[in-house]
N, C-alpha and C positions, 0 to 999 in steps of 0.2 A: 504494500500500500504506500501511497505517496504521503509526504508530511501533512498535506492538506486534508487527509482523510480522517474523519471522526467516526464514532460508532453510535448506533442507536439500538437500544434494547428492543428485542422482538416484541415484548409485551407492549411497550410504548408505541412501536410502529403499528401494531395491530389495532390498538385503541385509537390512534390518530387516523388511520385509514378508515376505520369504521365510522368514526365521528364525522369525517369529511363526507363520506358517502351518504350517511343518513342526513346530513345537512342539505344535500342536493336532491333528496327525495326517496332514497332507497329505504326499504323496510329493514328492520334489524336483522332479519334472517338473510336477506340478500346482501346486505353490507358485510355481514360476517363471512358469508361464502366468498365474496370477492376479496376481502381483506386476507383471508386465509390463503387464497391462490397467489396473491401478490407477494406475501411474506414468504411463502413456500418457494417461489422463484428466486428470491434473494438468498434464502437459506441455501439453495442448491448451487449458488454461484451463477445463475442465469439472470444476471442483473438487467439484461436488455428487456426482460419481460416482467420485471418487478417494479420497484418504486420509480425507476427511470421513466416509465411511461405514464405515471400517475396523473400528471398535469393534463395530458392530452385526453384522458378519460373524463376528467372533470370539465374540460373545455367542451367536449362533445355533448355532455349532459346539459351544461349551462346554455348551450346553443340549441337545445331541443332536437339534436340529431340522433339521440338515443333515448329510449323510453326508460325512465327510472322506476316506473311502476308497471311493469309488463304483466299482461294477463296470459301467462304461458299455458298453452293448450296441448294436450297429448291425444293424438288420434290413434285408436287401436286398429291395427290392420289384421294381424293374426296373433295368436298367443306369443309368438316370438318376434314379432315385427311391430314397430310403432313409429309414428312421425310426430315430431315436436314443432309447434309454431311458437317461436320465441317472442313474437310481438315487438321486435326491435329492441329487446332488452340487452343489457350487457352480456357479452359472450360468456363470461365466467358463470353467470347465473343460469343462462340457458343451457350451457354445456353440462354443468353440474346436475341439473334436473334431468337432462337426457341420459347421462351416464347412470344416475340413480335408477331411472326407469329400466335401463338395459340390465343392470345388476339384479333388480327385482325379478325380472322375467327369466333371466338365466338361472337364478337360484331354483326356480321351479322346473324349467324345461331344459336346462343344460346349455342353452345358447340363446342369444338374443341380438338383434340388430335394431338400432334406433337412429334415425336421421333427424336433423334439426335444420329448419330454415328460418329466415328473418331474424338472424342473430348478428353478432358483431365480433370483433377481435376477442379471442378468449384467453390470451396470455400464453402461458407455458403449457404445451400439450401434455407434458408429464404429470401435471396436476390431476388429470382425469384418469391416467393410467394408475397413479397412486390411489385414487379413489376406488378403482376396481381391485387393486392388490390388497387394500385394507379390508375389503370384503371377501378376500380369499379367492378372487377371480383372476382370470387372464383377460386383459383389456387391449383392444386395438382402437386407436384414435386417429381420425382423419379430419382435416379441416381445409378450407380454401381461403384465399385472400385476394386482394386487388393485384392487378397486373404489375409485375416488376421484372419479369424474365421473358425472353423471347423463346419460342419453340426452337428446337435445334434446327439450324439451317435458315432461320428467319432473323431479321433485324427489328421486327415489330414487337413491342411488349404485348404479351397475351396471357402469360401464366403467373401465378403467385409463387411465393417461396414457402408455401405452407408445409409444416412438419408432418411426418408420420411418426407415431409413437406406439410402442408395444411394450407390454410388461407382463411378467408372470412371477408369482411368489414362490419362495422356497420354504423349507422347514426351519432351518437354523442359519443358513447363509443369507447374504444380501439378495434382494430380488433382482431379476433381469429387467432393466428399463432402458429401452432404446428410444431416443427422442432426437430426430435429426431432420434438418431441412434438406431439400434437394439441391440447394445452392452451395457454392463454395463458402460464402459468407452469408449468414442469415441477415435479413433486412433490419431486424431489430438491433442486431449487434452493430450494424453500420450506423444506425441512428445514435446508439450509445457512444460510438467513437466520435461522431460529429459533435455530440454534446460536450465531450471532453477535449476536443481538438486533437484527437489522435488519428494516425493513419490506419488504414485497413491493409490486410495482406495483399501482396501482388497476386494477380490472376483471379481476383474475386469479383471484379466489376469493371464496367466500361462507362465512360462519360457520354454526354449527349451526342458526341461525334463518333462514338463507337471506338474510342481510343482507351486502352488500358489505363486505369488510374488507381492510385492508393489514397486519393483524397475522398473522404466519406461524403462530403458535401456534393462533389461532382458525381459520385456514385449514386447518390439519392436522386439526382436528376437524370441519370442514365439507366443502365440495366445491370442486374446481378447476373452472374454466370453459373450455369449448372455444374454440379459435380460429374465428372466423367462424361462430359459432352452429351451425347444422345441418351445415356443412362439416367442422368439427373433430370433431363428434360422429360423423359418418359415417366419418372416418378412424380414430377410436378403435374403431369397430365392425369396420372392416376389419382392424386389428391383431389383434383378438381372434379373428376368424374364421380368418385366415391362421395365427396362432401357436397358438391354442387349439383351435378346432373341428376344423381339419384334422389336427392332430398327435395328438389323443387326450388332451391335457393338460386342466387345468382351464380354464374360460372363464366369462365373465360373473362371477357371484358365487362361482365355484368356485375361484378362485385365492386362496390364503391370504395374509394380510398378513405382510410381512417383519418388522414391528415388534410386532404385537400378538397374532399367532396362534402357538401352540406346535406346531401341526401342520405337516406338510410343505406348502410353497407349491404345488407342482405347476404351475410356470410352463411355458409352451410357447414354442417358438421356431420360426421358419421361415427357411431360407436358400436363396436362389436364386442360382446362379452361371452367368454366361454367358461363354464364351470369345470375345473380340472378333474374333479371326482367323477365326471360323467364318463370318462374314458377308462379309468383304472380304479382300483380299490381306494377308499377314502384315505387321503394322506400320502398315497404312493407317488403321485406326481411331484409333490413337494419334496419327498425324499430323493427322488430321481434328480430333481433340480439341485439339491445339495451336492449330489455326486457330480453333476455337470459343472457347477461352480467350482468345486474342488479341483476338477480336471483342468479347468481354465487357469486357476491360480497356481497350480503345480507344473504348468507348462514351462519349458526352459526359455527364459527371456532371450530375445535376439540382442545383438551387440547394441549398446546404447540405451537399452531398456532395463531398468532395475527390477521390474515385475510385470506380470501380465494381469490386466484388469478386465472386468466385465463392463459393458456399456452401463453408464449410470453410476459406476462405483466412485469416481472422483466427486460427483455431486453428492453421493451418500456421505462421503467423508467431510465434504464442505458443510453439509447440514449439521453434522455433529459439532463441528468447530464453531459455526456461527450461532448455534443454539446456546453455546457456552459464552462466547465472546461478544456477541451482538452483530448487527448488520453494518458493514462499512458504508459510509455515505460521504462522497467527495464534495468539494466546494460547489461544483455546478449543480449537483443534486440538492444540496442544502438550499441554494438560492431558489431552485424550482419549488421545493417543498414549502419554503417560506411564502412564495407567491400563492400557492394553493391554500395555505393556512389563512393568509390575509383575505383572499377572495371569498372564502367560505365562513370566515369568522370563527375558525377553530383554533384552539391554542396550539402554537407551534411545537414541533418535536424538540426533545432535549437530546443532547449529544454528550458523549464521553470521549476523552482522548486516549484512555488506557486500553480500549478494546475489551473491557470487562463490563459485566452487567451493572446497570445503574440501580438495580434493586437489591 
């Protein structure tokens, strides 16, 4: 961390975000859900999807571009299929409700798929995978987003950089959690770099002229690049099909920008939940996952690698660290959170220099 970094206690951050969200019209339940997801992202070190975006969420709500009191409706299709109409609510709230519905159905029938339309940006995809894992389920999460990437072979923005996330619990080892964007650099991380005045890695984006750039501001005006060329492009298409085409939400150019459009985003999500015990004896899949994780951990590291890790393991370790030490907040974020506090009349966050709890 830089010398300008201070720390905020997780309890204080949660209370602050809840208070701000309730001040703009969210119910206690919805504010709690959204605050949990935001803090969870910062806990895991996914700062691009935590507090860093908080001001933009508030701006959207204050501009009446998102519904703070959505009437979320669930349409039953079959015992294992449902569709959620998010009524332009915050994506965190809509996605959490949809995943909860999928878990409930999978608990009885072993599998469920629930799509959601008329939603908004839902933050870190791993939040909903964790929701499934906490219920003892395997979860697959798809979402789409506004156009920031061209289809492979094109120079025209068409696809989002939406993540795919998958997770499965183990018995005694850490869970498997894969949460990845189909782009070299996630758009949220580019915005976070721009906020801090930092460069992005080479090969991650091009500017408006199609020239490679490490300038995050230029990258935000240009296009992000897919991982593996046509492979990343294909994954981005899959996200849009699963979350947008199937759900009835916007897709391709039909999803509004969270930053530049005054209209509703109409983001789509798709949640697939599997009950592990549907395939083998109760608890057997978890035990087999323990064996799998052990095999990964005991693999011989390649040169330059001290150990072999599971997807999501670094985030798991970061969560333990930040739960103890607090959430780091740099000067740019503190200014932003100060503006949020002032605009909503909520008492500002308190910070510590030591990186230890304020409580």
